[in-house]
C-alpha positions as CSV (number, residue, x, y, z in Angstrom):
1,M,19.1,10.8,-24.3
2,A,18.1,7.7,-22.7
3,T,14.9,6.3,-24.0
4,S,12.3,4.5,-21.9
5,D,10.0,1.9,-22.9
6,I,6.6,2.6,-22.1
7,D,4.2,-0.4,-21.6
8,T,0.9,0.2,-23.6
9,V,-2.0,-2.0,-24.5
10,S,-0.9,-3.3,-28.0
11,T,-3.8,-5.3,-29.4
12,S,-7.4,-4.9,-29.8
13,A,-8.2,-8.1,-27.8
14,D,-6.3,-6.6,-24.7
15,K,-8.2,-3.5,-25.1
16,A,-11.4,-5.3,-25.2
17,K,-10.5,-7.3,-22.3
18,L,-9.4,-4.3,-20.2
19,A,-12.8,-2.5,-21.1
20,A,-14.7,-5.8,-20.3
21,T,-12.9,-5.6,-16.8
22,G,-13.8,-2.0,-16.2
23,L,-17.3,-2.7,-17.3
24,L,-17.6,-5.7,-15.0
25,V,-16.4,-3.9,-12.0
26,V,-18.8,-0.8,-12.6
27,G,-21.7,-3.5,-13.4
28,G,-20.9,-5.2,-10.1
29,V,-21.1,-2.0,-8.0
30,A,-24.0,-0.9,-10.0
31,A,-26.0,-4.2,-9.5
32,F,-25.1,-3.9,-5.8
33,Y,-27.1,-0.8,-5.5
34,L,-29.8,-1.5,-8.1
35,L,-30.6,-4.5,-6.2
36,G,-31.2,-2.4,-2.9
37,K,-34.6,-4.1,-2.2
38,Q,-33.3,-7.8,-2.1
39,D,-31.5,-9.4,0.5
40,L,-28.0,-8.3,1.4
41,W,-26.4,-11.9,0.8
42,L,-27.8,-11.9,-2.7
43,R,-26.4,-8.4,-3.6
44,V,-23.2,-9.2,-1.8
45,L,-22.9,-12.3,-3.9
46,V,-23.7,-10.5,-7.5
47,L,-21.2,-8.1,-6.6
48,L,-18.4,-10.8,-5.8
49,L,-19.4,-12.8,-9.0
50,L,-19.0,-9.6,-11.3
51,L,-15.7,-9.0,-9.4
52,A,-14.5,-12.4,-9.7
53,G,-15.5,-12.3,-13.4
54,A,-13.6,-8.9,-13.6
55,V,-10.2,-10.4,-12.1
56,G,-10.7,-13.6,-14.3
57,V,-11.0,-11.5,-17.5
58,F,-8.0,-9.0,-16.3
59,L,-5.6,-12.2,-15.6
60,T,-6.0,-13.4,-19.3
61,S,-4.9,-10.1,-20.8
62,I,-1.3,-9.2,-21.2
63,Q,-1.0,-6.8,-18.3
64,G,-2.8,-9.7,-16.0
65,K,-0.1,-12.2,-17.1
66,E,2.5,-9.7,-16.5
67,L,1.3,-9.1,-13.0
68,V,1.1,-12.6,-12.2
69,G,5.0,-13.2,-13.3
70,F,5.7,-10.0,-11.4
71,G,4.1,-11.9,-8.2
72,Q,5.9,-15.0,-8.9
73,D,9.2,-13.2,-9.3
74,S,8.5,-11.5,-5.9
75,V,7.9,-14.6,-4.2
76,K,11.1,-16.0,-5.7
77,E,13.2,-12.9,-4.2
78,L,11.2,-13.0,-0.9
79,K,12.4,-16.5,-0.5
80,K,16.1,-15.5,-0.8
81,V,15.7,-13.1,2.2
82,V,17.7,-13.9,5.3
83,W,15.2,-13.0,8.2
84,P,16.3,-12.4,11.6
85,T,16.1,-15.0,14.7
86,R,13.7,-14.0,17.2
87,P,16.6,-12.9,19.7
88,E,18.1,-10.6,16.8
89,A,14.8,-9.1,16.2
90,T,14.3,-8.6,19.8
91,Q,17.6,-7.1,20.4
92,M,17.1,-4.5,17.3
93,T,14.0,-3.8,18.8
94,L,15.2,-2.8,22.3
95,Y,18.1,-0.8,20.5
96,V,15.2,1.3,18.8
97,F,13.3,1.9,21.9
98,A,16.4,2.9,23.7
99,F,17.5,5.3,20.8
100,V,14.0,6.9,20.9
101,V,14.2,7.4,24.6
102,I,17.7,9.0,24.5
103,M,16.5,11.1,21.3
104,A,13.4,12.3,23.1
105,L,15.5,13.3,26.4
106,F,18.1,15.0,24.1
107,L,15.3,16.9,22.2
108,W,13.5,17.7,25.4
109,L,16.9,19.2,27.0
110,T,17.5,21.1,23.8
111,D,14.3,22.7,23.8
112,K,14.3,23.8,27.7
113,A,17.8,25.1,27.0
114,L,16.8,27.2,24.1
115,E,13.6,28.2,26.1
116,W,15.8,29.6,28.8
117,V,18.4,31.3,26.5
118,I,15.6,33.1,24.4
119,Y,13.0,34.0,27.1
120,D,15.2,34.4,30.3
121,L,18.6,35.9,28.9
122,V,17.4,37.4,25.6
123,L,14.1,38.9,26.0
124,G,14.2,39.0,29.8
125,W,11.0,37.4,30.3
126,K,11.1,35.4,33.9
127,H,8.6,32.6,34.3
């Protein structure tokens, strides 16, 4: 039986960082609504500042660093992709549209043929 590693929060410092992140997000949303009588720009500014703080605290945790590393690896892999040229993309798009039209006609004809067989030949219900 294969064992799989499960990523968990390992240190109390990381637990505290993740808890602080959650509190900052909840605090930002709560502050937005508690400052309901203030101008909208002030409410949004407080919300954005607390969310930015939450992101900053999260990025200092192990999970945040792993997320940044994953993003960097994704960018490296994305640079390896060979993208189609514009004519190739246009040609493939036309192939897809042609296939969709042909499949729609096939399904319509199949539906009408089955309708004719079932209603006219089997049941005898003439339209």
